[in-house]
N, C-alpha and C positions, 0 to 999 in steps of 0.2 A: 504493499500500499503505499504510495506517495502522501508522507507527512508533509513536508515542508509547504506547499501551498496553503494548508490548515492551519499550521503553526503561524507562518508570515499574516495569515489572516486574522491571529489573535486567539486560537483553538488552544485552551492551556493542556490538555491533553495531548495533542499534537505537538505541541510543544515539548514536553515532558519526553514524548515518544523520540522525536527527532534528537533531543540532548543524549538518551540511551543510546542512540546509533552512533552518533559522534564519539560517546565514551567508550564504546566496545568495537568502533570501527566496522559495523554492519550496514553495507550497501553504500556508506559515505566514508573518506579518508577518517581515521582515529586523530581526534582532537578534542582534548580534555579544556581548551578556553572556550572551543564552540560548544561544547556540551554544558559548559558553566552559563554560557550564552542563553541559552534554550532553556535550562533546570531554572536561571534566574526570573526569566519572563513567566514562565509558569507557576513557580513559586509565589512571586507577585500577586497573582490572581487566587493564589490559596490553595494551590494543588500540593497536596501532602507528600505524595511519592516525590514530585519535585524540589521540594522544603527539605524532605529527606536528605536525598542525592545530593543537594547542593552544600546540606550540613556535611557531608562525606567527603565533599570535594574542599572545602575547607580545612578539614581534620587531617587529610592526608597531604593538602598542598599540591593538588593536580588541578592544573587549569587557572589557579588563583593561589598568591602566598599563603601559606600554612597558617591559619588563624583561628585558634581552639574558640576562643570567644564567639566570634562569626558562626563557628560551627554547630556550637550551643543554641545559638539566637534562634537557628534554621531548624535544628531537632527538635528544639522547644514548641514551635507554631506546629510541625508537623504532629508531634506526639500528643498536642492539645487536641488533635483532629482524632486522635485516636490509632494514629500509626504503631503497631508494635515495634515496628525495624527503630524507628525515631524513639521509641520509649525506650527500648532496650540499649541503645547509643549515649542518650542523655545519662539513664543509669550508670553507663561506663565514664562518661565526662566525671560524674559526681564522685564515682569509686576513687577515681585515678586522681581528683585534682587538676582537670585538665580544663582551660578557660572558665572555670567556675571555682570555687574553696572547695577541698575535699569534703564531702558530707555523706556519711555511710547511710545515714537516716534517709537520706534524699534519695541516693542510689537504691535502696531498697524500695522505696516508693514507686520509683519506674519500672526497675525491673519485675516489682509485682505485679503493676499495669500490663507489661508486654508477656510476663509468663502466664498469667490468665488468658489472654489470648492464643496461649499452645506456644509461644516463641521458644524453641528448645535452649538458647544460649542462655537467655533472661532464667528459665525456670533453673539452669546449672547454676548461674551467679546465685542466684535467691537461694539454693541449697546451700551454697557455700557460706554466704551471710549467716544463715541460721547455724551452720556447721561451727562459725568461728566466734560467732556473737558479735558480728560486727554490723551497727545499726538497727538490729534486734538482740533480745536477748536469747542467750544460745539455747538452741531447742534441736537435739537430735533429731527427734521423730517428726520435725517439720524440715528438716534437712532430705530426710530420707523420703519424705513425700515430693518433694522439688526434684530430687535427683533420680527419682524412680521414673517421675515424667519426662523430665530431659533423657534418660537413659531408653525409654520406651521408644523415642523418636530417632534413637542412635548416636548419640551425644557419645562418643568413648570416654570422654572426662569424668561424664555423671557416671556411667557405666564401672568405670574403676573406682569412684567413690563410694559408689555403692555397694561395690563388692568388698571394700575396707569396712563399711558400716555393718554388714553381715560377719566378716570374720572377728571383728572385734565388740560385735553385740552393742552397737550403739545406735539406739533408736529404733532398734529391732532387735527380738531374740537372735544371741550368737548362733550362726546356721552355716558352715564351712561349704555344705554342698551348694548352697546359695551364693556364697563368694565366688565359688569357683563359677559358677554360671555368667556372673557378672563379669569377671575377670576375663572370661575366655571371650564375650563378644567385645570387650575393648584391646584384649589380645589381638584378636583377628583384625583390629582395624589399624593396629600398627603401634598402639600403647605399649611403651617400653616399661613402664612400670607395672602396667597389667601382666604383661609377658613375665617378667620377672617374678611377680607375686604367683601366676599360675605354675611357673617352674617351682616355686616353694614348696605350693599345696602338692603337687606329684610326688615331689623328693620326700616329703613327711608322710603323706598319705593323709592329708585333710582334706575331707569333703569328697576326695577320689581314691580310689585303691593307689598305693604306693608304686609309682612306676617310675626309673630312673630313665628311660628313653624318653617319656613324653617331659620329664623334667628337664634333662640334658637339652632337648630340642627346643624347649621357650626358652630356657637360662640363656642358650647361645643367639636367640633371634634379639634376645634384650641386650645382650653383651655386644652386640655388632652394631647398636645404639649407642654404646658408649656405658652402659650400667655396668660400674664397676663390680658392685655386689653380685650381678649375675655373671660377671667373668668369673669372680673368685667362687662362685656357688659351682660353676659346671666344672670346674678344677678339682673342687672337692669331691663330689659325688662320682666325678670319671674314675677316682679311686676303687670306687666298689662295683666299678663296671667293668664286664669282660669286653676284650677287643670287638666282638662280635656286635654287643649291644652298643657299644659307642660307633659303631658304623652305623647300625641301624637308627641311630641317634642324630647322626649327621644328614643322613638321607632323609628323616621326616624332617628335619629342619627346614632343607632346601625345598620340599614339598609344600610346607606351610608358608616358608616365604614366596613363592609363586603365587598364592592367594591373596597376600596382604598388600596392599597399595603403597607403594613407595618402601618396599623393605629394602632394608640395608643387605645387599647381597654381599 
């Protein structure tokens, strides 16, 4: 569809889409400054997607000089219209004190609004705030609730943290099998911490039957990502493995790696 005539005629949706096309280089040359131009026109008409996108451009210094305060301004306008993406980004700005004074309670407020709309990253961050007692009283059960929602959407960090909660019995009854389940999901996405913990669970027989081949394979993957403890762990259990088991473990590690995105070969 040709968006330019509509955009030039003042249609805000067309202006936003034309901005997107320039930002992504789809059908037109990739041009951040041109993207900003069209986002700004749409944003001035109250288009929430354009306001949020303009905030991102300022936050990242794309097409405009980096300006966190200006990013906050546009995020706030879009967030007030109910944009979950803008609410999450505004929460981030308060969380890290970028463009506004750091304010954990305000970060929680915006994360909660985005999380309630199903935004997985906001759900994870809200869980983290409850987990650490930042901006809200520490509440393990509430942390588990939000981690679970994000984990169900495939957020690897939430899956790993949920595994930790089950392993430690925080906010839920201690349950090694459930911990293994969530570690495995995060590990399959390449989370090195989850790979390490899954390896440890196999080496100790916690939540799964003890299996040094599986343990070594997962520890090997974590070690390839620079996990020092994983490297030390696989050296320890290798002493109790036969050469045939070690060979099987290395073969399994390669097989697992082939199915993991961006796996360190």
